[in-house]
C-alpha positions as CSV (number, residue, x, y, z in Angstrom):
1,X,35.4,-18.8,-22.6
2,X,33.3,-16.6,-22.9
3,X,31.4,-18.0,-19.6
4,X,34.6,-16.7,-17.5
5,X,34.8,-13.1,-19.1
6,X,31.3,-12.6,-18.2
7,X,31.7,-14.0,-15.1
8,X,34.6,-12.0,-14.2
9,X,32.4,-9.1,-15.8
10,X,30.0,-9.1,-12.8
11,X,31.9,-9.9,-10.7
12,X,33.3,-6.1,-11.2
13,X,30.0,-5.1,-11.7
14,X,29.6,-6.0,-8.1
15,X,32.6,-5.1,-6.5
16,X,32.0,-1.1,-7.9
17,X,29.2,-1.5,-7.0
18,X,29.5,-2.6,-3.7
19,X,32.2,0.3,-3.3
20,X,29.1,3.1,-4.9
21,X,27.0,2.2,-2.1
22,X,29.4,2.0,0.9
23,X,28.9,5.4,1.9
24,X,25.3,5.3,1.5
25,X,24.9,2.1,4.4
26,X,27.7,3.9,5.9
27,X,25.5,7.0,6.2
28,X,22.2,5.6,6.8
29,X,23.2,3.4,9.4
30,X,24.7,7.0,11.0
31,X,21.3,8.3,10.4
32,X,19.4,5.6,12.4
33,X,21.9,5.3,15.2
34,X,21.6,9.4,15.8
35,X,18.0,9.6,15.1
36,X,17.2,7.2,17.6
37,X,14.3,5.7,15.2
38,X,14.4,2.7,17.4
39,X,12.7,-1.2,16.5
40,X,14.2,-3.5,14.8
41,X,16.2,-1.2,12.3
42,X,18.0,0.8,15.0
43,X,18.9,-2.8,16.1
44,X,20.2,-3.7,13.0
45,X,22.3,-0.5,12.2
46,X,23.5,-0.6,15.7
47,X,24.7,-4.2,15.2
48,X,26.4,-3.8,12.2
49,X,28.5,-0.6,13.2
50,X,32.0,-1.0,15.1
51,X,32.6,-0.7,18.5
52,X,34.2,2.6,19.2
53,X,36.7,2.6,21.6
54,X,36.8,5.9,23.9
55,X,40.1,6.8,24.5
56,X,40.5,8.9,28.1
57,X,40.5,12.6,27.8
58,X,43.4,14.3,26.5
59,X,45.0,18.0,25.5
60,X,45.8,19.7,22.2
61,X,48.2,22.3,22.3
62,X,47.4,25.9,20.8
63,X,48.6,29.6,20.6
64,X,46.1,30.1,23.7
65,X,47.0,27.2,25.8
66,X,46.5,23.5,25.8
67,X,42.5,22.9,25.5
68,X,40.6,19.9,26.3
69,X,40.1,16.9,23.8
70,X,38.6,13.3,23.2
71,X,39.2,10.5,20.6
72,X,36.3,7.8,19.7
73,X,37.9,5.3,17.8
74,X,36.0,2.9,15.6
75,X,37.2,-1.2,17.1
76,X,39.0,-3.2,14.3
77,X,38.6,-1.0,11.6
78,X,41.4,0.2,9.2
79,X,40.4,4.3,9.7
80,X,41.1,6.6,5.9
81,X,39.9,9.7,7.5
82,X,39.6,11.2,10.9
83,X,37.2,14.5,11.8
84,X,37.8,16.8,14.0
85,X,34.1,17.6,15.9
86,X,33.7,21.0,17.7
87,X,30.5,21.7,19.6
88,X,28.5,25.1,19.9
89,X,28.2,27.1,23.2
90,X,27.3,24.7,26.1
91,X,29.3,24.7,29.5
92,X,29.5,20.7,29.1
93,X,32.3,21.3,26.2
94,X,33.2,17.7,25.0
95,X,30.7,16.3,28.3
96,X,27.9,17.4,26.1
97,X,25.0,14.3,25.6
98,X,24.4,15.1,22.4
99,X,28.4,15.6,21.0
100,X,29.6,12.5,23.1
101,X,26.3,10.9,20.8
102,X,27.0,11.9,17.2
103,X,31.2,11.2,18.2
104,X,29.9,7.8,18.9
105,X,27.8,7.5,15.8
106,X,30.5,8.8,13.8
107,X,33.1,5.9,15.2
108,X,30.5,3.3,14.7
109,X,30.8,4.5,10.9
110,X,34.3,4.1,10.6
111,X,35.6,7.8,11.3
112,X,38.4,8.7,13.7
113,X,36.5,11.3,15.9
114,X,38.0,14.4,18.3
115,X,36.2,16.3,20.0
116,X,37.6,19.6,21.1
117,X,35.5,22.3,23.5
118,X,36.6,25.8,22.7
119,X,37.0,27.5,26.4
120,X,35.6,30.9,25.2
121,X,32.2,29.0,23.7
122,X,31.9,27.2,27.0
123,X,31.9,30.5,28.7
124,X,29.6,31.5,26.6
125,X,32.0,34.3,24.3
126,X,32.1,34.0,21.0
127,X,35.6,35.4,20.5
128,X,38.9,35.3,17.7
129,X,40.5,33.1,20.0
130,X,38.1,30.5,18.6
131,X,38.7,30.3,15.3
132,X,42.5,30.8,16.0
133,X,41.8,27.4,18.4
134,X,40.4,25.4,15.3
135,X,43.3,26.2,12.8
136,X,45.4,24.9,15.9
137,X,44.2,21.7,16.7
138,X,43.6,21.3,12.9
139,X,47.4,21.4,12.1
140,X,47.7,19.4,15.5
141,X,45.5,16.6,13.8
142,X,47.0,16.8,10.3
143,X,50.4,16.1,11.3
144,X,49.9,12.8,13.0
145,X,50.3,10.0,10.4
146,X,48.2,7.5,12.5
147,X,45.3,10.3,11.9
148,X,45.4,11.7,8.6
149,X,47.4,9.4,6.2
150,X,47.0,11.5,3.5
151,X,47.8,14.9,5.7
152,X,44.0,16.4,6.0
153,X,41.2,16.1,8.6
154,X,37.4,16.6,8.3
155,X,36.2,19.6,10.2
156,X,33.0,19.6,11.6
157,X,31.2,22.6,13.2
158,X,28.3,22.7,15.8
159,X,26.0,26.1,15.7
160,X,28.4,28.9,16.2
161,X,31.3,26.5,15.6
162,X,29.9,25.4,12.4
163,X,30.4,29.4,11.1
164,X,34.0,29.6,12.7
165,X,34.9,26.5,11.3
166,X,34.5,27.7,7.6
167,X,36.8,30.3,8.6
168,X,39.2,28.6,9.6
169,X,39.2,26.5,6.8
170,X,40.1,29.3,4.9
171,X,43.0,30.2,6.4
172,X,46.0,29.8,4.1
173,X,48.1,27.8,6.9
174,X,45.2,24.3,7.0
175,X,43.5,24.7,3.5
176,X,45.3,22.3,1.9
177,X,45.3,20.3,5.4
178,X,41.3,20.1,5.6
179,X,39.6,17.2,3.1
180,X,36.1,19.2,3.9
181,X,34.1,21.0,6.6
182,X,30.7,20.7,7.6
183,X,29.2,23.6,9.0
184,X,25.7,21.9,11.3
185,X,23.1,24.8,11.9
186,X,26.5,27.6,11.9
187,X,26.0,30.6,10.9
188,X,27.6,33.1,7.8
189,X,27.4,36.7,9.7
190,X,27.7,36.7,13.1
191,X,26.4,40.2,13.8
192,X,23.1,39.8,11.7
193,X,22.9,36.6,14.2
194,X,23.0,38.7,17.2
195,X,20.7,41.2,15.9
196,X,17.9,38.7,14.8
197,X,18.4,37.4,18.3
198,X,18.0,40.1,20.1
199,X,15.2,41.8,17.8
200,X,13.7,38.4,15.8
201,X,14.5,40.2,12.8
202,X,15.5,37.8,10.0
203,X,16.9,38.0,6.0
204,X,13.8,36.9,3.8
205,X,15.0,34.2,1.6
206,X,12.6,32.5,-0.8
207,X,11.5,29.5,-0.1
208,X,12.5,29.8,3.6
209,X,10.4,30.0,6.7
210,X,11.7,32.8,9.2
211,X,11.0,31.4,13.4
212,X,10.7,34.7,16.4
213,X,14.6,33.5,18.6
214,X,14.6,31.3,20.7
215,X,15.8,32.9,24.7
216,X,18.9,30.6,24.7
217,X,20.5,33.6,22.4
218,X,19.7,36.3,23.7
219,X,20.4,34.9,27.8
220,X,24.0,34.3,25.4
221,X,24.1,37.9,24.7
222,X,23.2,39.6,27.9
223,X,26.3,37.4,29.8
224,X,28.4,39.2,27.0
225,X,27.6,42.0,27.5
226,X,27.5,42.6,31.6
227,X,30.7,43.5,31.0
228,X,30.0,46.6,28.9
229,X,28.2,49.0,31.1
230,X,24.5,47.8,30.8
231,X,25.1,46.8,34.9
232,X,27.5,48.9,37.3
233,X,30.6,47.1,37.5
234,X,29.8,45.5,41.0
235,X,26.6,44.5,39.8
236,X,28.3,42.3,36.9
237,X,29.7,39.2,38.5
238,X,26.3,38.3,40.2
239,X,24.3,38.8,37.4
240,X,26.0,36.6,35.0
241,X,25.7,33.6,37.7
242,X,22.5,34.2,37.7
243,X,21.9,33.8,33.7
244,X,24.8,30.9,34.4
245,X,22.1,29.1,36.2
246,X,19.7,30.1,33.6
247,X,21.9,28.5,31.0
248,X,22.7,25.7,32.4
249,X,18.8,24.7,33.8
250,X,18.1,25.0,29.6
251,X,21.2,22.4,29.2
252,X,20.0,20.0,31.3
253,X,16.3,19.6,29.8
254,X,18.2,17.0,27.3
255,X,19.6,15.1,30.4
256,X,17.0,15.5,33.3
257,X,13.5,17.6,33.5
258,X,13.7,16.9,37.0
259,X,17.7,18.6,37.3
260,X,16.3,21.4,35.2
261,X,13.2,22.7,36.8
262,X,14.8,22.7,40.0
263,X,17.8,25.3,38.3
264,X,15.3,27.4,36.8
265,X,13.9,27.4,40.2
266,X,17.2,28.5,41.6
267,X,17.5,31.0,38.6
268,X,14.3,32.5,39.9
269,X,15.3,32.9,43.7
270,X,18.7,33.8,42.8
271,X,17.0,36.9,41.1
272,X,15.6,38.3,44.7
273,X,19.3,38.9,45.7
274,X,20.1,40.9,42.9
275,X,19.9,44.9,42.9
276,X,18.6,46.7,40.3
277,X,19.2,46.9,37.1
278,X,20.5,43.3,37.0
279,X,17.3,42.0,39.1
280,X,14.6,43.1,35.8
281,X,17.7,42.0,33.4
282,X,17.5,38.6,34.9
283,X,13.5,38.9,35.8
284,X,13.4,39.0,31.6
285,X,15.4,35.9,31.5
286,X,13.8,33.8,34.1
287,X,10.2,34.7,32.6
288,X,12.2,34.3,28.6
289,X,10.9,37.5,27.6
290,X,12.7,38.0,24.6
291,X,10.7,40.7,23.5
292,X,11.7,43.5,26.2
293,X,15.2,42.2,27.0
294,X,15.9,41.8,23.2
295,X,15.9,46.0,22.8
296,X,17.5,46.7,25.2
297,X,20.5,45.0,24.5
298,X,20.6,46.6,21.0
299,X,21.8,49.5,21.5
300,X,25.2,47.5,22.9
301,X,25.7,44.9,20.2
302,X,28.0,47.0,18.3
303,X,30.3,46.5,21.8
304,X,31.1,43.1,21.4
305,X,33.6,42.9,18.6
306,X,31.2,40.6,16.6
307,X,32.3,42.6,13.4
308,X,35.9,41.0,13.5
309,X,36.6,39.4,10.2
310,X,37.4,35.8,12.0
311,X,34.2,35.1,13.2
312,X,32.1,35.5,9.9
313,X,32.3,33.2,6.9
314,X,30.9,35.9,4.6
315,X,33.3,38.2,6.0
316,X,37.0,36.3,6.2
317,X,39.6,37.2,4.0
318,X,39.3,34.2,1.7
319,X,36.6,31.3,1.6
320,X,38.2,27.0,1.9
321,X,39.4,25.4,-1.2
322,X,38.4,22.3,0.3
323,X,34.2,21.1,-0.4
324,X,32.0,23.1,2.5
325,X,28.6,21.0,3.6
326,X,26.0,23.1,5.3
327,X,23.3,21.3,6.8
328,X,20.9,23.4,8.7
329,X,16.9,22.8,10.6
330,X,14.3,24.4,8.8
331,X,12.7,25.7,11.9
332,X,16.3,26.8,13.6
333,X,15.5,29.9,16.2
334,X,19.0,29.8,17.4
335,X,21.0,30.9,14.2
336,X,18.5,31.2,11.5
337,X,18.3,28.4,8.2
338,X,18.7,31.8,6.3
339,X,22.8,31.7,6.9
340,X,23.1,28.6,6.0
341,X,21.2,29.7,2.2
342,X,22.9,33.1,2.8
343,X,26.7,31.1,3.2
344,X,26.4,28.8,0.3
345,X,25.7,31.5,-2.1
346,X,28.3,33.9,-1.1
347,X,30.9,30.6,-0.9
348,X,30.0,29.3,-4.4
349,X,30.9,33.1,-5.3
350,X,34.3,32.7,-4.2
351,X,34.6,29.6,-6.3
352,X,33.9,26.9,-3.5
353,X,32.3,23.6,-3.4
354,X,29.2,23.9,-1.4
355,X,26.5,21.3,-0.7
356,X,23.7,22.9,1.1
357,X,21.0,20.7,2.8
358,X,18.4,22.1,4.9
359,X,16.9,19.7,6.6
360,X,13.0,19.4,8.2
361,X,14.1,16.6,10.4
362,X,16.3,18.5,12.2
363,X,15.9,21.5,14.6
364,X,19.2,23.4,15.9
365,X,22.3,21.2,15.1
366,X,20.1,18.3,16.1
367,X,17.7,15.1,14.5
368,X,15.0,15.5,16.4
369,X,11.9,15.4,14.1
370,X,9.7,13.0,11.8
371,X,8.8,14.0,8.3
372,X,8.4,12.9,5.3
373,X,10.7,9.5,4.2
374,X,12.0,12.1,0.9
375,X,13.9,13.4,3.8
376,X,15.3,11.1,5.3
377,X,16.4,10.3,2.1
378,X,18.5,13.7,1.7
379,X,19.4,13.4,4.7
380,X,21.2,9.5,4.3
381,X,22.4,11.3,0.6
382,X,24.2,14.4,2.0
383,X,26.1,12.1,4.7
384,X,27.3,9.5,2.6
385,X,28.9,12.5,0.5
386,X,30.6,13.9,3.6
387,X,31.5,10.1,4.2
388,X,33.1,9.9,0.7
389,X,35.7,12.7,1.2
């Protein structure tokens, strides 16, 4: 009798340990696949991941029109949580390679993923319409019983979509429809980030290193300011065409360097067709000369409308009630690492439940670095906590 009770106890303990371990196993598998560690380890993780069904693109109705989206579903798996995954500023939208890879990896971990591109971010603009669209898409997903059995979904925003997702998650209409919100390399205060990109000025946070800004960001700002008086009206579209060419070339560096180099050359040749002052600005872009282009843009930053409470989590009327996860690379040069640290402090002061991880494995919203084994453990633990929600 005693032996039977002992055996039952062992089985119960084993079952509990297995249940507790499942999120960590899923997170470890996710990390191994996302980081492309290679070798037998990645092969093992891939073999034990769910097969993924990629559904045809569809559209989601929002107050600003229908928006393209796409589902990634784990095959033959009982889905308890779905995730809305939103990319940052990138013209490829839901076709962006890093986004599709992350969506597949998440779905392979047993999560249904819907990717949705914000139209204005695809056009290199950060607007209040983007926050509205996140809110509307969350509501739409949460109303689908097959996607949200408990009426809630996870929300993951990458780069600038990360900060916007935190803002949206605090809105009254969807507060109770969100299981968690994750900002991956996102911002707390948009005007502060724009000033950093233009000047290199960054808030000093203990334990966080400061880095010079990436040229991609200042090129995006120039694109947004083109029609705000920085060049004559007849030069706005020609200048934007040149900047678009350069930005596309930058994006192609992650896909095909031959294509990227050809596009960079196209941008340089195009500059010769521009009149002044557009030609000078485009030359700064081609030369990645942030030191000259950034200060030229500073006087115009206040006309972008970036100070709207709909664009910065630390200016929003209310904070999320769902758990907030903040993940940031330690050497980010697009959105400073300090932004997530400052956002964590601000949200905690508002009573939010915040989990912050600054990782040496990440640059800007991408796991593409090597670091100590302890860093891998921290990242696995972080994702395990997310997957438990």
